N, C-alpha and C positions, 0 to 999 in steps of 0.2 A: 700120269693117269690118262686113260683113253676116253673117247667120246661115249662109247657104250656104257662104261662104268658110271660116268657122270649122269647120263640119261637115267640109269637105274636109280642113282641116289636122288635125283630130282623127283622122280616118280614116287619113290618111297617116302621122301621127306615132305614134299609139298603138294603132291596130287593125292589127296586122301580119300576123296569120294569114291565109293565102289563103282566099277564100270567105266571110270574116266581114264583117259590116257594123255600122253604128252601132246601138246600142240606144236605146230611148226616153230613158234617163237620160243617154246621150251627147248626144242632141239637146237636152235641157234644159241640159246643161252648156254647149253652144254658145251658148244664149241668155243664160246667166249671163255668159259670157265677153265677149259684145258690150258689156255695161255696164261690166264691170270694166276691160277694155282701153281703153275710151273714157276712163275716169278716169285710167288710167296715162298715156295720151297727153296728157291735159290737164296732169297733173303734170310730165311730161317737158318739155312746151313751156314751162312756167313756169320750170323750172330751166335750160333751154337758152338763155334770154336772157343768162345770164352764164357759161355753161360749155359747152365744146365736147363734153365727154363727160359723160353722166349715168349715175350708178351707181344701179342698182335692186336692192333686196334683196327676194326673194320668200320671205317668212318662213313656216315650216311649209308648205313648198311642195308636199308630197305627190308626185304624179307630174309636177309641174312645168308644168301647163297654162299658167298665167299667165306665168311667167318665160320658158319656151321660146318661146311664141308671140310675146310682146312683143319678144324678141330678134330675131325674124325680120322684124319690122315696122319697126324703126328702127336704122340703123347707129350712131346716137349712144349707144344704150343698152349699158351694161356690166352684165350680169346675174349676180348671185350668188343661188343658191337653197339655202336652209337646210332640211334634212330629216334626221331621225335614223334613218329606216328604209333600210338599204342596198338593199333590193329596189326601193323606189320611186326611189332615186337611180339605179339601173341603168336603170329604165324611162324616167326623165327624160333620161338621157344618150343612150339609144338614140333617143328621139324627137327630141332636138336634132340628132343626126347625120342622121336621115332628112329633117328639115325645113331643114337648113342653119342652125340656130340657134347662138347663142354664149352658153353658160351655164356658169358655174363652180359646180359642186355643192360645197356645204359640209356635210359629214356631222357631225351633232351636234344638240344641243338649242338651240332658238332663244333660250333664256334664258342661254346661255353667251356672255358678252361677248367671249371670246377668239377665237371663230370668225367674228365679224362683221368686215367690211372696215373699214379705218381711216377711209375717207370714204364717207358715204352721202348720197344725194340724195333718193331715193324709197323708201319701204317699203310693200309691199303684202302683205296676208294675207287670203286668201279662205277663208271658213268656218273661222276660228280658234276651235276648240272650247274650252269651259271657260276655264281661266286662260291659254290661249295668247294671247288678245287682250290681257290685262293684261301678260303678259311681253313681247309685241311692243311695247306702249306704252313699257314701261320701257327696253328696249334701243334702240328707235328714237329716243326723246328723248335718251338718253345719247349716241347717235351723232350727235345734232344734225341729223337728217334734215329736209330742207326740206318734204317732203310725206309724210304718213302716211295710208294707205288700209287700213282694217280692216273686213272683213265678218264680224262675229261669227256663230258657229253657236249651239249649245245653251249656255244659261247654267247652269253646274253649281251645284247647291244648296250645295256646300261653299265656294264663293267668298265671301270676307268681305262683299262688296257684296250678294250674293244673300241671305246670312244676315240682314243688316240689313234688306233689303227685305222678306224673308219675315216677320221679327218685326213690322215695321210693318203688313204685311197682316193678320197675326193680331190685332194691337191694334185695327185698324179693322174687324175682322170680315168681311173679304172672303171670298167663297166660293171654294173650291178649283176648279181648272179653268182655262178660258181667261181669265176675268177676272183671277184672281190671277196667272197666268203673265204676262199682258200688263203688269200693274202692276209685277211684279218686274223684267221685262226693261227697262221704261222707267226704273226707278230705277237699275238697273245701268248702262244706257247714259248716264244723267245723271252718275253718278259718273265714268265714263270720260271723258266730255266735259270735266267740270270739272277732272279730274286733268290732262288735256292743256292746258286753258286756263291752269291755274295754273303749268304748266311753260313756257308761252310760245307755245302753238299755238292758232290760231283754228280753231274746230271747227263742223261742221254735219253733220246726218244727211241723206243722199240715198238715193233708191230706185234700185237698179241693175237690177232684174229684176221681172217681173210675179209676182203671188202664185201663178199657175198653174205657174210655173217652180220656185220654191223658197219655203218659208215664211221663210227667212233672207235676205230681199231688201234689207235696209237696210245702207248703208255709212257708216261713220264716216270723214269726210274731215277731215284736220287739216293746216293750213299754218302754217309757222313765222312768227311775228310779233314776239314778244318786246316787247310793249307793257306797261311796268311797271304802269300803272294797271289795265289789264285783268287782268293776272296777279294783282294784289292782291285785286281783287274776286272772282276765281274761287277763290282760296285761302280767302277768308272764306265764300263760298257752300258750298264743299266741306266745310269744317269744320262748318258748321251742318247740312248734309245728313247727315253721318255721326254727329252727336251726338244726333240725334232718335230 
């Protein structure tokens, strides 16, 4: 899907007031969505080899850009969107109606296992801020999702992984600013990848948008593998990373 098509979908789905048009941030959102939706399509195709219907969870869905648009692109997708803000749920539902999407909104916190569907194939979380990425990992692995796609946003300093990384940066004497921030983000990402690997998911970091579009342009892609040797190695690496 190209940027122009996504801009049109954003305008028709979420820009409802007569005479209004897309803002610069909306156009950047369209460019982000090109990359994210390509990843969703890739994960769906992988699942569809053995399933007629693919269940997608849009975690911390916000206004539902990913889930709503994905549901319009594939009749195979059954989309659940988790969001705790009722106002955003309403905007999401209105957009789905306008675009002919099929989304089941789930009102609540993404960390609440009770609101997750019984079967999950793909989990996606775009700009999961703070501990939302970690809670998505927890729930998605408990749900045994085949594919997990997380694009983290800001790394909160109160995260245990961030606190460990910051302590290491202090010990190394790293200057504050971009150098330290990049160091901390890299260590937090490493912990998340090893956590997923230890639970049985093969991971990699991919870039889904240009730096001119968003500073948070990296996606953590995880695919269920369940290889015992790989899991054991990851558990050992994770323990060593956390103890230092």
